[in-house]
N, C-alpha and C positions, 0 to 999 in steps of 0.2 A: 468373720469380721472381727477386727481387733477392737478392744475396749477403747473408749474415747475419754481422755481426762476431762475434768470439769472444775469449775470454781463454784463453791457453795454460795447460795443466796442467803441473805439474812431474813429470817422469818420470825417476826416478833408480835405482830398484831393478833388479837384474839379473833376467832372465827365467828361468822354468822352461826346462829343456832342450827344444830342438826334437826332433822325430823324428830318430833317427840318420841316416837317409838325407837329410833336409833339412839337418841340420848339416853333413854331408859335402858337400852341394851348395853351401851357403853358403861353406865353406872353398875349394872349387874356384873359385867365382866371385871370391873375393878374389884368388886367385892369377891368374886370367884378367885381371882389371882391372889388377893390378900389371904383368903381363907385357906387355900391350898399351898400357899407359899411357893408359887411357880413364878420364876423371873421372866416377865415378858421381854421379847427381843426388840431390837431396833430394825429399821428398814434396811434390808441388804440389797435387794434389787427390785426393779419394777419392770414388768414385761408387757408388751403391747402386741396385739393382733387386731385385725379388722373386727370391730364389734366387742372386743374383750380387753380387760386389763387385769393383771395379776400382781400381787405384792407378796414378797417373801421376807421373812425375818431372820435374824441371826440365830434364833433357837429353833430353826426349821419350821416356823410358822408359814402358812401359805394360804392365801385367799384370792378368789377370782370374782370379778364383777362385770356386768355388761358395760360397754363403753361406746354406745351408738351415738352418732352425731358429733363426735369429737375429732375425727380424722377423715381425710379424703380417701378416695378409693385406693390411692397408692400411698404406702407408708412414707412418712416424711424422712428426709435425709438426716444424717446424724448431726448436722449443724443447725437444724431447725430450732428456733428459740424454745418451743414447748418442751423439747426433749431436755434442754439445759435446765428448764424449770423443774422437770421431774427429777433430774439428777440432784437438784438442790435438796431433795427430801431424803436422800440416802443418809443413814445414821440417826434419823429422828426416831425416838422411841415410839413403838406402835400405839401405846396407850396415850401418848401425848398428841399424836398427829390429828385426831379428830377435833381437838380444841384449838387448832391453829388456822389462821387465814392463809391459805396457800396461794402462791403466785400463779394460779391456774384459772382457766375459765370456770364458771359455776358448775357446768355439767361434768367437766373433768375432775374438778374438786370433789363433787359428790361421788363419782365412780371410784376415785382413789381411796376415799375414806370408807366407802362400803367394802372395798376389797380388804382394807386394813382391819375392819371389824370382823369380816369373815375369817381372816388369818388369826385374829385373837381368839375367835370362838372355837377353833379346831380342837384344843385339848379337852373341851367340855361337851363334845358332840357324840361320844360313845353311847351306845344304847343303854348300858347299865347306868351310866351317869344320868341320862335323861329319865330313866325309870325311877331312879332314886329321887328325882325332883317332882315326881307325881304325874308324869305323862306317859301315855302309850308310846312305844317306840319299836320300829322294825328296821333292820339294817340288812343290806345285801351287797354283794359285789356287783359292780356295773356289768351288764351283760349276762347276769345269772339266768340260766335257761328256765328255771322255775318261775322267775318273775316275768320273763318274756311271755311265757304261756299263761300266766295268771297275773295280769297287771294289778299293781297295788291299788290304783285308782278304782278298780272294779269293786273293791270292798267298801267304797264310799259313794260311788255314783250309781244311780239307778237307771235301768233301761229307758224309763220315760222322762228322764231329766233333760232340761235345757241347760247346757253348759256354756258359759261365756268366759273368754280369756282376755284379760286386759294386759297389754304389753306383748313383748316378744315371747311366745309360748314355747320355750325350749322344753322338750320332754312331753309335750302335749299333742304330738302329731297324730297319734292313733286313737284319740279320744272318741272320734266319731263312731268307732266300733262298739262302744259301750254306753252311748247315750242317744236320746232321740234327736237332738239338734246340737251342733257345735258352732258357736259364733266367736269370731276373733276381731277385736278392735285393732286395726292396722294403723300404726302411727305414720308409716311411710309405705305406699303401695309398692315401691321398688324392693322392699324387704320380703315380699311374698312372691315366690316363684310361681309362674303361671305355666299351664300345660294346655296343649291343643289336641283334640281328637278329630280326625278328618275322615269322613265317610259320606253318606248321602247328605248329612248335615255336618256342620263344624261346631263342636262344643269347646267351651273354654273352661279350664279347671283352675283351682280346685272346685269340684262339683259337690263335695259333701261337707265343705266348710263354708260358712257364711261370713264373708269379710265385710267389715264396716269401717267407715271413716270415723275419726275421733269425735266429730260432731254428733254421732249417733250413740256415743258411749253411755250417756245417762239412761236412755231408753233400753239399750241392750242389757246393761247390768241390772237395771231395775226389773226386768222380766225374767231373769235367769234363776233357776233353782240352785245352781252351783256356780260360784264365781271363783276363777283362778286368777290371782294377781301375780304377774311375773315380777321377778326381782329387778327387772329393768325399770319398773315403776318407782322403785326406791331411789333411783338415781336421776329421774327426770322431773321431779317436782310435782307429780300427779298423784302421789300415793294417797293422801288424805281425801282427795276428791273421789278417787276410785272406791275407797273403803266406805265412804258415805253413800255412794250410789249403789253399793252392793248390800244395803241394809236389809232388803227383803229376801235375800238368798237363804236357802236352808243351810248351805255350807259355804264357807269362804276359806280359800287356801292360798298360801304363798308358795310359789314354785320357781325353780331355776337355780343354777349354780350360785348366783349372788344372794340366795336365801340361806346360805350356809352359816346361820347365826343361831345362837342360843335362843330358844323359842319363848321364854317367859313373857317378855314384853309384848310380843305379838299375840299370844293367847290372851293376855290382859286387855288388848285392844279389840278382841272379838274374833280373831282368827280361830278356825276349828282345826286346821292341820297345816303342816309345812312338809313339802317334799323337796329335798335338795341332796347335797352330797358332802362327804367329808374327805379331804385329801389326805391319804395315808402314806404317800411316798413323795415328799417334796422334790427330791433330786430328780426322779424320773419324770415327775410332772413338769418341772422346768425344762427338761430336755425335749419332751414332746410338745410343749407350748412353743418352743423355738423352731422345731423341725418338722412336726407331722403336718402333712398337707391338709388334713381334716382335723381341726382342733377338737371337735366333740368326740371323734373316735379316739384320737390320741390321748385326750384327758381321761377317758373312761377306764383305762387299765389301771390307774393309780388312784381311783376314787372308791369310796364305799358310799353307796346311795342309801338314803334313809327316808322314813316317813314318821313324823312325830304327830300325835293326835291328842287333843284334850281328853281328859278322863271322862268328862261329862257328855261325850258323844256316845250315847247309848246305842246308836245304830251302827257303830263301828265293829267290824268283825275281824279279829286278829287271825293271821294266816296259820298260826300254830307251827311255823317252820323255824328251825334253829339255824342261825348263821354264826360264823366265828368272827370275832373282832381281830382283823389281820394285823393290827398294830401291836397288841400286847398279849394275844392268845386267849383272852377270856371270852366266854360265851356272850353273844349279843342278846341272848334270851335265857 
């Protein structure tokens, strides 16, 4: 499909405040860029798929965020007003975008800004950098066979734990194998695929995941030993409520591609760990985002996944495995 020309919108009004944890993350990013004298780029392109949005910058920055509830089942045509509104953002400095009131719906505004913050975070997500900041860090290539056989979560979650997932739990599908009960807060039942087993009786799946309506969230999170908050919660306005309802949990973690953020502000808010990914090849990532039928499979070839853990988590067991930082050749451990 050919590119479509556009007319830039005037964007001058200050934005509503970000979530405090994202505001703190933005401030830390500004300090990091100033300290390392790295020039942050401007927005080069914005990519859309059902459920996802990605932002790339002129200095090869790349960030992805959940984008549920913003688009219909079928992608809009190129003459749709919302696409023109997104085009108006091209050329805006990534560090300036979060401070602006964008000509978008509130949820799309949140998703674009989250993707921009993820893009800005990428230069600072290498494991050596995170360790120098005082946190535990493990990194691995997506699909690494060692990790598939020895899930990173297994070093945090106990077999007798009740685990609850708030939001769309990308990367949490196999958790039922390592915990006593797995509960998922489902914002929209249509987002959970059902299965049927037909024999002498008919069973409806999933059978090992307990799905709950949003109205049950307070009770489910309050009873959990481990709470995983999906990055989709950062974009839907439910973040602080979830964090408050998870106060009794032994562990609270942030998970998902949209959690590809420097961790300091989240650890200060009480999170124990973050599991997400770092995009190490922006050009191939863009190609797969546009063309691969399964975005999660397509994305994974050009990501380095990671787990960051607070140093005061005495029950955390490091894997002792060495991984190579594919971007600059230095060891991740």
